[in-house]
C-alpha angles and dihedrals in degrees: 000000000000116000117215127228123269111291096030121100118258145168114272120262090242090063091052092052093047091050094049091050091049092050092048090050091047092052092049096047098037110241118245109264098025086127101057094191096055101058145299119357142144146182128215125200108196116190132180098210095186137356136193137168105307098355147060144175117239125200121192128190117191118197120193111221095174139048118333115277126212096200134009146202123190118200132191140147129238109231097205108040100271121163138205117239101173139004143195134195090013140045103249118190131176131205110183106308093339120100129194122189115192129192123255121229096267098048104037095112121075117179124207108290092009127120140211126196135201138168143209143188113238140190131216138177117191100009143344105230117178122247114263100209141022132197126200111200088337096312118119110238137212108246147184129197128201138173135217111308123223107260126197120225090259091051093046093052091046089053089056093062120141105032136182131205120225086215129188092012120087086012091055117112123269101346139016094257098037094104098049105270122116123240116289109259137187088248090059091054090046088056093049091047093048090050089063102258115147099193142024127211108219108201111198127186107204099177100105091044099054119099128224128286140309096031101026090201115199113234107258095221091054092049091047091052093049089046091052092055092045090051092049091052095047090049085060092050092249121145112235123211106199123189152155102266127176088009081089092077099022097064114334091072088064089073095107091059099029103029100157094042094051093045092050092050093045089049093049095047095048092043089057094044093046092051093046095051101031095111095048118115126259089268086083112080123184127217120200101219140336118248094337113218134170122205119245097002136128119239090259093051091047091050090056094050091047091049090052093052093044091053092046091050090051093049094048096049097042094048093051091077130209115079089341089079090080105008115136109262123196122213123195129214118234106294085356082271120168098210114126096247092054097047092045089062091048091048089055091051092051093046092052094047087059094204119142094206098067129110132191123229133200132163128235129200097154135237103348100225091052093040092060099023101244135136091031096296096141096137138056102255142158093286092054092047094046090054091052095046093044095051096048093043091052092048091049097045094045100042118005094047086056095050095260110127121223128216119194091211093190130020139161132088127298119249093020108134138140088241092057105052118182100028087115124032105241100235094044089052091052091053089054093049091047094053095044092053091046092051091048092053092043093050097040095244126148119223134199113199115227107236117175091166098294094107107027117040101225092200099052097024089227128125109255092217110025091187092060092048090049088056090051092050094047091047092060089074113012149017126258129213120240140180138224090269139357098224140060112203116207118191107233102237099026123106109263112243134178115290127202135205130184116239121223102197097183089211094311133115119253108234103184144267127298133191103202106309094339122093118224116235116253108229098020097048104021144355132210122210112175103310095337115108113193125188115208125236089245093055094045091048090054093045093048091058112176090354098235115171115279133021110356097178143342125225130186132229103209126205135190091266142006129028123339115247111243119220117193120207106212132187117208146159127208107284117247120223122196135209116269145181129203146119137281088260097047123025127146131175115217107234136185100204094187094198097314129118130219116240103177146328136232124207122195140156121242092271091054096256112145115244125232143292098063094010091173088084139020097236111088127213112270115245094001091073103013143359138176123241102203095182093053094039096236144114111222120214110204128226088241088068101035098046090053094056123105115250117256096006120122114237123200116214116198113199115201116209125191093232109024099035119211127012120177127216131176129220134179128194123209111177104309095336122098129191127188136189136185119243 
């Protein structure tokens, strides 16, 4: 057992002595099952992963050293009156000091030499002494016990990977459900834990729950609710990153004009939070401020204000005592921006604080034009990749290479949401996710996906797009191969010819094409020359079937690791757009999409000048200015676009489709009236 330093939670010395005595006795007597081949036997590894005043997380690994078992019960006794408050991967019951853990349906079998593991949240009062014996189905087991090990900041942050944000919930304004998500429940955290996440980021906006000066007392009901969620997460052995969230723009950004008032309020809020949570285990991590910003300032002025608040946060938490003396604290750059100038300032702050339990945090939503689909950035290209590689390389070289861990506290792409389908082409989005996760692994950076409900449906507790989640999960450990596109568009009445894609193997071996469980035949169905994958006319004819509009079939390019790359065979005709009339507040273009999909739209006046908004380029932002409604058979032009047009001037809209290419359409605005005609 490894003892932790002063101030960290640990198993009591009595438990260590009892364990050593038990092990000595076991060695002298020869524990049943020490010879796995001769009969029943078992080993138990009992670990207290974290401990705090009144509670702890237990992790148990049971190894079968004897004959296979088809169902199991593990029994032990708590020496000092501990209890079990929650469990996972086993049904754990207590009766007095006696504990019985029973298998669940999916893990009841343990083969010879195989192991099962389960965990539980426990409670204690005076001490938390370790059990001194374990029995598996009545057989006494070999065992080891260990307590929380002393983790460095780098190790702590690594243990938080991967992480998940409970976005738009406790940070919603003014209440937890105000932005459309249901209340956080234990079942939600069970789902996140079961999915493989090791940490949650718990954004909290405190603004509407802070009293008046000079005390700025936090509402007790609000603090109790946040504490409840933190407790639930810790009981599940999840790290929790707790912060001040939208407070950053609701009052903290007033610091340039109300310096002393903002500092006093910031001080009072963090003083209360530090005191309240000071005895919590190291699973609780504190973040100074979300996306710090300061109204009306230059970058340099903002850096100085952010530095001041980061230092004040550090002083408040460290001086509060208890576990806060060496708790991991997370400091953001200005705007949590990853540009070199911003992270250089944060690096100086961290260096001067001279505290080995600090981490830096930035956010990452990728190359902006691709992230929102504007300026023609519909595909993952060299600009998008360069932005990813550059950001992660800077973060590594500035911080990680100097033993300062980095948490990407939020990541994803902007404008991606289940309510805005089509902003990002699915395959191009997967390439982005794949590269981001690879760069994070390669550079030793922990990431916490921003999820405001667009990934995990909080009502059904199901992933909205299982394929995207599967990519996330695969990306935690390995690369996946991709290709130049994920679709092959076949014009309905055209002769089917060979179609080629370029493979991006990402260091993996290409293993062939599959249609369901059936492999396609190399030579007859496809050929590979270098990185060029070509499907034959015969294969495409078979895959297109009766050539109805839309996706006719999906095949997979499989690689030696990671996720297969899906390739959709799609039949289409050139979409047909109809004349329309409407207003600047409501204008739709009737559209027969005939199996095709819209990728982007340009908007220019007759002389070629781009219209507003975004007049610096002709390509308009997807969904903000336009969007297709495939179910209704329309393309919607938004007021943001129409209200910005010049009266009486003809505007040419060029719609870009993935299959058919460009289709032009004209509109004219007169006052609030809009007319449109197909070209």
